[in-house]
Residue, then its C-alpha position, 0 to 999 in steps of 0.5 A: x213422728x215429728x210434728x212441727x212447722x217453721x211457721x209455728x216454731x219459737x219466735x226466739x229462733x226464726x227457723x228457715x228449716x225444720x230439719x237438716x239432713x246429714x248423711x254420706x251420699x256415697x252410702x245412702x244418698x240414692x237409696x234410704x236417704x232419698x226415701x227419708x227425704x221424700x217422706x219428710x216432704x210428704x209430711x210437710x217437714x221443711x228439710x234441708x238436704x245438700x243437693x250436691x250443687x254446693x261447691x266442693x272444696x277442702x272445707x265444708x261449705x259455709x252454706x251447710x253450716x248456716x243451714x244447720x244453724x237455721x234448722x230446728x233439728x237434724x236427722x243424722x244417717x250414720x252409715x258405714x262410710x259416714x266417718x270417712x267423710x270430713x264433710x260429714x264430720x264437720x257437719x256433725x261437729x256443728x250439729x253438736x255445737x248447735x245442740x249445746x248452744x241452743x237446744x238443736x234437736x238431734x235424731x240419729x239413725x244407725x243405718x247398717x252400722x253398730x252403735x257401739x262401733x261409733x260410740x267407741x270408735x272401733x272397726x271402720x270408724x277407727x279406720x276412718x280416723x286413722x285416714x283422717x289422722x294422716x291428712x289432719x296431723x297438724x290439726x289435732x283439735x279438729x280431730x278431737x272435735x270430730x271424735x267428741x261429736x261422734x261419741x256424744x251423738x252415738x249416746x243419743x237414743x236413735x233408730x238402728x236399721x239394717x240395710x233393707 
């Protein structure tokens, strides 16, 4: 179990949040992720969760990117629809960037998905990238950042969970 507190975190980085929670709301927002968020709060782990009050648009909201940077670490709930969300993939790319630049901790949960499908970008993940490829055909760099981030995080030891 994570045991940390914003007040006891390193003074090098003044964390506003202990954990940034990344998830696809369509898949897990009103089920698993709700329970996870409640459990984190019970253990006094200050968690940022997109409350759906942020303005939705074409690109990820700057508030989300800022919250990732203000967090000690992230829990990423990979689900069947995660890779279909450009918002989730933008969050993931930022999480990986923060991990590389400042040691941001990453805790993946593989919720009813095969880790190898994420790692090798097969099955539904490939379908998602095919869909994004049509929309972002002029932005190959963005697509490559997403692919790289997905592969990197899928190689981190995490928790595989089946829909239960």
